[in-house]
C-alpha positions in Angstrom: 153.5 75.4 339.5 153.6 76.9 335.9 157.0 78.6 335.2 157.6 81.6 333.0 160.7 83.0 331.4 162.8 85.3 333.6 161.4 88.8 333.7 158.1 87.6 332.2 155.2 88.4 334.5 151.9 86.5 334.8 150.1 89.7 333.7 152.2 89.9 330.5 151.6 86.3 329.8 147.8 86.8 330.0 148.0 89.8 327.7 149.9 87.8 325.1 147.4 85.0 325.3 144.5 87.3 324.9 146.2 89.0 322.0 146.8 85.7 320.3 143.1 84.7 320.8 142.0 88.1 319.5 144.2 87.6 316.4 142.6 84.3 315.8 139.1 85.7 316.3 139.8 88.5 313.8 140.5 85.9 311.2 137.1 84.4 311.6 133.9 86.3 311.1 131.0 85.0 313.2 128.5 83.0 311.3 125.1 83.8 312.8 121.8 82.3 311.6 118.5 83.9 312.6 115.1 82.5 311.9 112.6 85.4 311.6 113.0 88.9 310.1 112.2 91.1 313.1 115.0 89.5 315.2 117.3 89.3 312.2 116.8 93.0 311.8 118.0 93.7 315.3 121.0 91.4 314.9 121.8 93.0 311.5 122.0 96.4 313.2 124.3 95.0 315.9 126.6 93.3 313.4 126.9 96.3 311.1 130.4 96.5 309.8 131.1 92.7 310.1 129.6 89.6 308.4 125.8 90.1 308.3 123.6 87.4 309.9 121.8 84.9 307.6 118.0 85.0 307.5 116.1 81.7 307.3 112.4 82.8 306.8 112.8 85.3 304.0 110.7 87.9 302.1 107.2 86.7 301.3 107.5 83.9 303.9 106.2 83.4 307.4 107.1 80.6 309.8 103.7 78.9 309.4 104.0 76.4 306.6 107.7 77.1 306.1 110.4 74.4 306.1 114.2 74.9 306.0 115.9 73.8 302.8 118.8 71.3 302.8 121.2 74.2 302.2 119.8 76.1 305.2 120.1 73.1 307.4 123.7 72.8 306.4 124.2 76.5 307.3 122.6 76.0 310.7 125.0 73.1 311.4 128.0 75.2 310.4 126.9 78.4 312.2 128.7 79.8 315.3 125.4 81.0 316.7 121.8 80.0 315.9 118.9 82.2 317.1 115.2 81.2 316.8 112.0 82.0 318.7 111.1 78.4 319.7 108.9 75.4 318.8 105.7 77.4 319.2 106.6 79.4 316.1 109.1 77.6 314.0 107.8 74.0 314.3 109.7 72.7 311.3 113.0 74.1 312.7 112.6 72.2 316.0 114.0 68.8 314.8 116.9 70.5 313.2 117.8 72.3 316.4 117.3 69.1 318.4 119.8 67.3 316.2 122.6 69.9 316.8 125.5 69.1 319.1 124.9 70.0 322.7 127.8 72.5 322.7 126.4 74.4 319.7 125.4 78.0 320.8 121.7 78.1 320.3 119.5 80.9 321.6 115.9 80.0 322.0 114.3 83.4 322.7 111.1 82.0 324.2 113.3 80.4 326.9 114.8 83.7 327.8 114.5 84.8 331.5 115.3 88.4 330.5 112.4 88.9 328.1 108.7 89.3 329.0 107.2 86.1 327.6 103.4 85.8 327.9 101.6 82.4 328.1 99.4 81.4 325.2 95.8 82.2 325.6 94.9 78.9 324.0 97.1 76.3 325.6 98.6 76.5 329.1 101.7 74.6 328.1 102.6 77.0 325.2 104.0 80.5 325.1 102.9 83.4 323.0 105.7 83.7 320.4 105.1 87.4 319.3 107.4 88.9 322.0 109.0 91.5 319.6 105.7 93.4 319.2 106.4 94.9 322.6 109.1 97.5 322.0 110.4 97.1 325.6 111.2 93.5 324.8 113.2 94.7 321.8 115.2 97.0 324.1 116.0 94.1 326.4 116.7 91.8 323.5 119.4 93.9 322.0 121.3 93.7 325.2 120.9 90.0 325.3 122.2 89.7 321.7 125.0 92.2 322.3 126.3 90.2 325.2 126.1 87.0 323.1 128.1 88.6 320.3 130.7 90.0 322.7 131.2 86.7 324.5 131.7 84.9 321.2 133.7 87.6 319.4 135.5 89.6 322.1 137.9 91.1 319.5 135.1 93.1 318.1 133.4 93.9 321.4 133.9 97.7 320.9 132.1 97.5 317.5 129.1 95.6 318.9 128.9 98.0 321.8 128.9 101.0 319.5 126.2 99.4 317.3 124.2 98.6 320.3 124.2 102.2 321.6 123.1 103.5 318.2 120.3 101.0 318.0 119.2 101.5 321.6 118.7 105.2 320.9 116.4 104.5 318.0 114.4 101.9 319.8 114.0 104.0 322.9 112.7 106.9 320.9 110.2 104.5 319.2 109.1 103.1 322.6 108.5 106.7 323.9 106.3 107.5 320.9 104.3 104.3 321.2 103.8 104.8 324.9 102.6 108.4 324.8 101.1 108.4 321.3 99.0 105.3 321.5 97.8 105.0 325.1 95.7 108.2 324.8 93.8 106.9 321.7 90.1 106.7 322.3 89.3 104.0 319.8 87.0 101.0 319.7 87.2 97.3 320.4 89.1 95.2 317.9 88.6 91.7 316.5 91.7 89.9 315.4 91.6 87.0 313.0 94.8 85.5 314.4 96.1 86.0 317.9 99.3 88.0 317.1 98.7 91.1 319.2 98.7 90.0 322.9 102.0 91.8 323.6 100.9 94.9 321.8 97.6 94.8 323.6 99.2 94.7 327.0 101.9 97.2 326.3 99.8 99.9 324.5 96.3 99.4 325.8 94.9 98.0 322.6 91.2 97.0 323.2 91.2 93.5 321.7 87.8 92.1 322.2 87.9 88.8 320.2 90.2 86.4 318.4 89.2 83.8 315.9 92.2 81.5 316.0 95.7 81.2 317.6 97.4 80.6 314.2 97.0 79.4 310.6 97.6 75.9 311.9 94.2 76.0 313.7 91.1 76.2 311.6 88.4 78.6 312.8 85.4 76.7 314.2 82.0 77.2 312.7 80.6 78.2 316.1 83.3 80.8 316.7 82.9 82.2 313.2 79.1 82.6 313.5 79.4 84.1 316.9 82.0 86.8 315.9 80.1 87.5 312.6 77.0 88.3 314.6 79.0 90.7 316.8 80.4 92.4 313.7 76.9 92.8 312.3 75.7 94.2 315.7 78.5 96.8 315.7 80.5 95.3 318.6 83.9 95.9 316.9 85.4 99.0 315.3 88.1 97.2 313.4 89.2 93.8 312.1 92.9 92.9 312.1 94.4 90.3 309.7 98.0 89.4 309.0 100.0 89.5 305.8 100.9 86.0 304.6 98.4 84.1 306.8 95.7 82.2 305.0 92.2 83.1 306.1 89.8 80.7 304.4 86.8 81.9 306.5 87.4 85.6 305.9 84.7 86.0 303.2 82.1 84.4 305.3 83.1 86.6 308.3 82.9 90.0 306.5 80.4 89.5 303.7 77.8 92.2 303.9 79.4 93.6 307.1 80.4 97.3 307.4 83.7 97.1 309.2 87.1 98.7 308.9 89.7 96.1 308.1 93.5 96.4 307.9 96.2 93.8 307.2 99.1 94.0 309.6 102.6 92.6 308.8 104.0 91.4 312.2 106.7 89.3 310.5 107.6 92.0 308.0 106.9 89.4 305.3 106.2 92.0 302.6 109.2 94.1 303.6 112.9 93.9 302.6 115.0 92.3 305.3 117.7 94.3 307.0 118.6 96.8 309.7 115.5 99.0 309.4 112.9 96.3 309.2 112.0 96.1 312.9 111.3 99.8 313.1 109.3 99.6 309.9 107.2 96.7 311.2 106.3 98.6 314.4 105.5 101.8 312.6 103.5 100.0 310.0 101.4 98.0 312.4 100.9 100.9 314.8 99.7 103.4 312.2 97.3 100.9 310.7 95.8 99.9 314.0 95.5 103.5 315.2 93.8 104.6 312.0 91.5 101.5 311.9 90.2 101.8 315.5 89.6 105.5 315.0 87.2 104.7 312.2 88.6 107.6 310.3 88.7 106.7 306.6 91.1 109.5 305.7 93.5 108.5 308.4 93.3 104.9 307.3 94.0 105.7 303.7 96.9 108.0 304.6 98.4 105.1 306.8 98.3 102.8 303.8 100.3 105.3 301.7 98.7 104.6 298.3 101.0 104.8 295.3 98.4 106.2 293.0 97.3 109.8 292.4 93.6 109.3 292.4 91.6 110.7 295.3 91.8 108.6 298.6 89.5 105.6 298.9 87.3 105.6 301.9 87.6 102.2 303.5 84.6 101.9 305.8 83.5 98.5 304.6 82.1 99.6 301.3 83.0 97.6 298.2 84.3 99.3 295.0 85.8 102.6 294.2 87.8 104.6 291.6 90.2 102.9 289.3 91.8 103.1 285.9 92.4 99.8 284.1 93.1 98.5 280.5 90.9 95.8 278.9 92.3 92.9 276.9 91.9 94.9 273.7 94.0 97.8 275.0 91.2 100.2 275.8 91.2 102.3 279.0 88.4 101.4 281.4 87.3 103.3 284.5 84.6 102.6 287.0 82.4 105.1 285.1 82.8 103.1 281.9 81.4 100.0 283.6 78.2 101.7 284.7 74.9 101.2 282.9 74.7 97.4 283.3 74.9 95.0 286.2 78.5 93.9 286.6 79.6 90.4 287.6 83.3 90.7 288.5 85.9 87.9 289.3 89.4 88.5 290.5 92.0 85.9 289.6 95.0 85.3 287.3 95.6 83.3 284.1 98.3 81.0 285.6 95.8 79.8 288.2 95.7 76.0 287.9 92.1 75.2 289.0 90.1 77.7 291.0 90.0 80.5 288.4 89.1 78.4 285.4 86.3 76.7 287.4 84.9 80.0 288.7 85.0 81.7 285.3 83.3 78.6 283.7 80.6 78.7 286.4 80.0 82.5 285.9 79.9 82.3 282.1 77.7 79.1 282.1 75.2 80.8 284.4 75.1 84.0 282.3 74.4 82.1 279.1 71.3 80.8 280.8 70.3 84.1 282.5 71.5 86.8 280.1 72.8 85.1 276.9 73.4 88.4 275.0 74.8 90.3 278.0 72.1 92.9 277.7 71.7 93.3 281.5 74.9 91.8 283.0 78.5 92.4 281.8 81.1 89.8 283.1 84.6 91.0 284.0 87.8 89.2 284.8 90.3 91.4 286.7 93.8 90.0 287.1 95.7 90.1 290.4 98.9 89.2 288.6 99.6 92.0 286.1 103.3 91.1 286.0 102.6 88.0 284.0 99.1 88.7 282.7 100.0 91.0 279.8 97.4 92.3 277.4 98.1 89.5 274.9 98.0 86.9 277.6 94.6 88.3 278.9 93.2 88.4 275.3 94.0 84.8 274.7 92.7 83.7 278.0 89.3 85.3 278.1 88.5 84.0 274.6 88.4 80.5 276.1 85.3 81.5 278.1 83.2 83.5 275.7 83.1 86.6 273.6 81.2 88.7 276.2 83.9 88.3 279.0 86.1 91.4 279.4 89.6 91.0 280.8 91.0 93.9 282.8 94.5 94.6 284.1 96.3 97.5 285.7 99.7 98.7 286.9 101.1 97.1 290.0 100.0 100.1 292.0 96.6 100.2 290.5 96.1 96.5 291.1 97.0 96.9 294.8 94.5 99.8 294.9 91.6 97.9 293.3 92.0 94.7 295.4 91.9 96.9 298.5 88.8 98.7 297.2 87.0 95.3 296.8 88.5 93.7 299.9 90.2 91.0 297.9 92.8 89.0 299.8 95.9 88.1 297.7 98.9 86.0 298.8 101.9 85.1 296.6 103.1 81.5 297.2 106.5 80.2 296.0 106.6 76.5 296.3 110.0 76.0 294.7 112.6 78.6 295.8 114.8 77.5 292.9 112.1 78.8 290.5 110.5 81.9 292.1 109.0 82.8 288.7 106.7 79.8 289.0 104.7 81.3 291.9 101.1 80.7 292.6 98.6 83.2 294.1 96.1 82.4 296.8 93.2 84.9 296.4 89.6 85.6 297.2 87.5 83.5 294.8 84.1 85.2 295.2 82.0 86.7 292.4 81.1 90.4 293.0 77.7 91.6 291.8 77.6 95.4 291.2 74.6 97.5 290.4 74.3 99.6 287.1 75.2 102.7 289.2 78.3 101.1 290.5 77.0 100.2 294.0 78.0 96.9 295.5 75.1 94.4 295.8 76.5 91.1 297.1 79.2 88.5 296.8 78.7 84.9 295.7 81.0 82.5 297.5 83.3 80.1 295.6 81.6 76.7 295.1 78.3 78.0 293.9 76.9 76.0 290.9 75.7 77.6 287.6 72.1 76.8 288.6 72.4 78.3 292.0 74.0 81.5 290.5 71.1 81.8 288.0 68.6 81.7 290.9 70.5 84.3 292.9 70.7 86.6 290.0 67.0 86.3 289.4 66.4 87.2 293.1 68.6 90.3 293.0 67.6 91.5 289.6 63.8 91.2 289.6 
């Protein structure tokens, strides 16, 4: 039997032991590593006032195509707690997690018995990883995370409890607004490019009528694409949902010539700053866009997008084109009115593009030399989607390589965002080397837009068309 000093009770001994442990704990801030931004946001709120959690998949990134760096792998090994969704979402993280010691505290959220985890609609053995898009899951999750923090860092249990209560109040208020504000919406059926909204669909009565693919890892089949395109043309859907950061190579073929409202959700918060408020921002952002899109109310849709320009709102009912104010490569101001009077052949790209842009511009200018050598009927334009690097001088030097008739146009960052929305251009910034973020590439829609002399949209020509084919198409449309 363990003996104590005279007059020293067992209770007193336990108090001293706990105090000693607490003192040790206070000298060591928990090192918490979290994979994705929505969960990181919740954890950042719970850890307010102590060492903030580290985020793996950062701004401008999504788990698909992402791989942890060597430095991140080292941080994972040194962390006190590692939190990730699971192998269905962060495939490249799975082997790193598997290699950790068995006693390493790792929370795989898709394994949680507390959360509502839905099965994948595509594979019986997989789980749907987008659990955070049901705000009730978020309410449950903060309690799971709080208990984890308190168990590992009992000296700061009071702080985690206080942060939990403050966060719970915000999430509960959000959940009430979603429940009562969204269920009563009399909208239309929605088509989703990727299957990210099953939780939102079940929680808030979203009418999801079709999905093209489970994720960017699975190409859209030709049969599926043609079937859903036919439904779009026949008016089956009120809205098309896509996701920020997810490549959609079949999007042009899906929506070309189709009148459909289209919004880009951001379920990972990839375009947003990470931190405490991100989860609420993601839910507010997605909900407002979906609600406006299914209502088929152009004014609501534009208001939800919160444009940064002062021009009149742009109706986004599937029409291509709109109002804008740009600068050409000679420094002259150009509006949509200035471009009228001739047919316009417009290409969106950027001067640092390694292959697609030069090829497309070469095809366009070669075809026009055969069809309209003096540009009396057709005026070619090159509009940059990268105004940060494509200055007036850079644009002037670049367009001269392709011919004297080509006009280069650039706008402010806000105006660039406006015009790519007006034309339905999909743009995604890609940073291959995190050590040199300035050397980014941009994935973008590579179609050619043909506009009428009065500014109306006529058609788009898909990337890959030859100069000869383009000449024939122009002849058909401009008889």
